[in-house]
N, C-alpha and C positions, 0 to 999 in steps of 0.2 A: 225588448225594452227593459232598461234598468229599473229595478225596484226603487221606489222613492225612499228618501231618508225617513225613518220612523219618527213620529212625534209622540213620545211616551213620557209619562210622569213616573218618578220613582215609586215602586210599590212600598219599599221600606229601606231607608238608608240608616246607617248607624248614627246614634245620637252623638253630638259633638262632645268632645272631652274637655270640659272646663273652659278656662279662659286663657290658656297658655299662649296660643297663637296671637290673640290681640295684645297680650303683654309684650310679646316680642316686637310686634309692629309699633307699639307705643315707645318701646326702648329705642328702636331705630329712628323714629321721628325725633326723639330727644337728642340723639347723637347728631342728627342733621339740622337741628334747630339753629337758625342764624344767630350769631352773637354769643350763644351760650353752649353750643354743642361741641363736637370734637373736630378740630381743624383738619385732621387727617381724613376722617370719614367724609367731611364736606368737600374735600378735594378730589374724591373719587368720581370716576365716570364709567359708562358702560364698557369702554375699551380697557380701562385700568383694572376692572374687576374680572375680566375674562380669565386671566391666569389663576385667580383665586377660585373661581368656579371649577376650572379644570383640576386644580390641585386638590380641592376638597372632595370632588367626585372620585379622584384616584385614591384618596385616603379612605373613603367609604368602601371602595372595592377591596383595598388592602385589609380592612377590618373584617370584611366578609370572608375573604380568603383565609384569614387566620382563625376564624371562628370566635373572635373576641367580641362578645355581645356588649360589654361595658364600653369598649372603645368604639364599637359601631354606634352606640347611642350618642356618644360625644361627637363623632364625625358627622353623623346625620344632622346634629344640631348646627355644626359649622357650615354644612352645605345649605341647610335651611336658612341660616343667617344671610348667605349670599343671595338666595332667592328674595328674601325680604328686602335686602339692600337694593337690589336692582328694581324691585317693585316700587320702593319709595322714591327712588330717583325718577322713575317714570311718572309717579303721582305728582311730584313737585313740578314736573314739566307739563302736566295737564294731559298726559296720554292715557293712563289707566292706573288703578290702585289695587290693593290686595284683594278687595272683594271682587273686583272684575276678574282677577286671575283665578280665584277659587271658583267663582260662579261659572267661568268658562270651562274649566276642566270638569266640573261636576256635570254640566249640561252635555259636554262632549262624551263623557263616559257613559252616561245614561243613554244618549242617542246611539252610541255605537255598540250597545249591549241589548238589542231588542229581544234576544233570547233570555235575558234576565229580567228586564223591566217591561218587556212587551210580551207578545204572544208567539214569537217565532220559535222554531225548533232549534235547540242548542245542543243536541246530543252528539253531533258530528263536529269534532274540532276543526277539520279542514273546511267544512262549510261555514263555520263561525268565522274563520280567518278570511275566507272569500267575501263574506258579507261585510266584514270590517272594512276591507278595501273598497267595496262598492259604496259604502256609506261615505268614506273619505272622499272618493271621487265625486259623489253627488254633492257633498258639502262645498267642494271647490267650485263646481258648476253653479250652484245656487249663489255663491259669493261673486260670481262673474269672473272667476279665475280660470284661465284656459287649462287644458290638460297638462299634467306634469310631464317633464322630460323623463326618460327612463332612469336617469341617475339623480334626479332632482332631490330625492329624499335621502340621499347619502351625505351626511355632514362632512365637510372638507376638513374639519378640525379633529376628526377621529385619528387615533394612532394609526400608523401605516398598515400594520397587519389587519387590524379591525376594519379599516376602510377598504382594503383590498378584498376582504371576504364579503363585505356588504355590496361592493361593486359587482363581484362575481355572482352574488345571489340576484341582484337586479338584472344583470345580463341574462341569467338563466330564466328569469320570469318572462323575458322577451324571446325565449327559444334559442339563445346563443349559449350552448353548453355542450359538454360531453354527456353521453347517455349513462356512463358509470365512471368509477374511479380509475379504470384502465387508461382512459384518455389523458387526464391530467398527470398520471404517473409517467406515461410515455413522454409527455411534454416536458417534465422535469429533466429527463435524460437529454432531450433535444436541446433544451436551454443550457444545460451544463456543458454540453459539447461546444456550443457557441461561445460560452464563457471561456472555455479552454483556448479556443482560437483567438479570442480577444486578448487573453493574457499572453499568448505566444507572440502576438503582433506588438504588444507593448503600448497599445493606445489607451491611455487612462480613461478617456471619455467613453470609448466603446466598452471597456471593462466595467465601468459603472452602469452603463445601460444594460449590458448583458446580465450583470449581477441582479439588477432590478427585475429583469425578466424571470430569473431563477426564483427570486422571492415571490413574485406574483404567481408563478406556477405552483410553488409549494403551498400558497394559501388556497389556491383552487383545489389542490389535492386534499388539503385539510378539510375544506368545505364538503367535498364528496365523501370523506370518511367521517363526517359529522364531528369534527374536532375543531374547537375554538382556537385558532392559531395564536391570537393575542394572549389568551390566558395560558396556553401551553408554553409559549416562550417565556412568559413571566415565571411560571413554575420551574422551568428548566434553569433560568438564570438564578432564581432563588436557591435551587438545589446546588448549582455550581458555586455560588457565592459562599454557601455554608461549607461545602467541602473544601473550597480554597482557603477559607479562614482556618479550618481545622488542619489543613496541610501545612500552612505557614506556622501554626503552633507546634507542629511536629518536626520542623526542620532543625537540624543540629547547629546551624549557623544562621546568620541573617539572610533574608530572601535573596538579596543581590549577590551574596557570596556563595550561595548554595550551588552545587554542581547539578547538571541534568540528572545524574543518577540519584542524588539526594532528593531532588524534586519528585522523581518518579516514585521512590519509596514512600515519601511523605504523602503523595497523592493516593497511592494504593492503600495506605493505612487509613487515610481519611475516608475513602470509599468503604472500606471494611467496617469502620466505626459507624458510618451512616447506615449501612445494611444491618448491623446489629441493633441499632436504635429502632429501625423500622420493623424488625422481626417481632 
């Protein structure tokens, strides 16, 4: 029998920090005020704000990657603004308001941390994770929502590599996985061979499909090696972009006029310079 969702009250939550959040909510309401607010803001919808949520979240991640705390503060503010924006649109439509959003997340986090706010044992991280999933499932049952599909919790809007790894983890939880990294590593070779066949045939549709299989196999290998495929590719692209810009600066002529040999020399010099900077 599954254990029930715990009904616990917070033992001690941190005190609220001033009135900053209410000020942001008041500002947003002023922007959306009919007749005297901002026409651009008033013209936004849930759908139009999706791109800004994604962009601001990506900029938060970039600031974290760079270790720039001042920029992180600013980008978190931009992301929070999108949260308040969406919340105020919902409030004006009579769905929910900022207090509902905050109350909901506080209650959910307290409920899902019975080892912190209740009396359950929280010394084993894996047990804490299993309990979290049990509570989530029970919450859905209590709300009259049927069992989730095996992939229902994977957002479709995730970047491709990140979604591929999330799908792989979800499949693994259902028992569909290799026992170790040797399986997905062999799968990479298998898919590469099929890609070579597709290239030899010259069928663009099959080439695209087989290349997709190669990418999926690589994300599964990354998952088994405990490597974040999305972050790793971002880091590699950033490293390539930096070296490419350095190589262009070292070319004796314009990039389009440079010979293959000149490109090779410039690239090697850029690599050496990057290695010296990292030393």
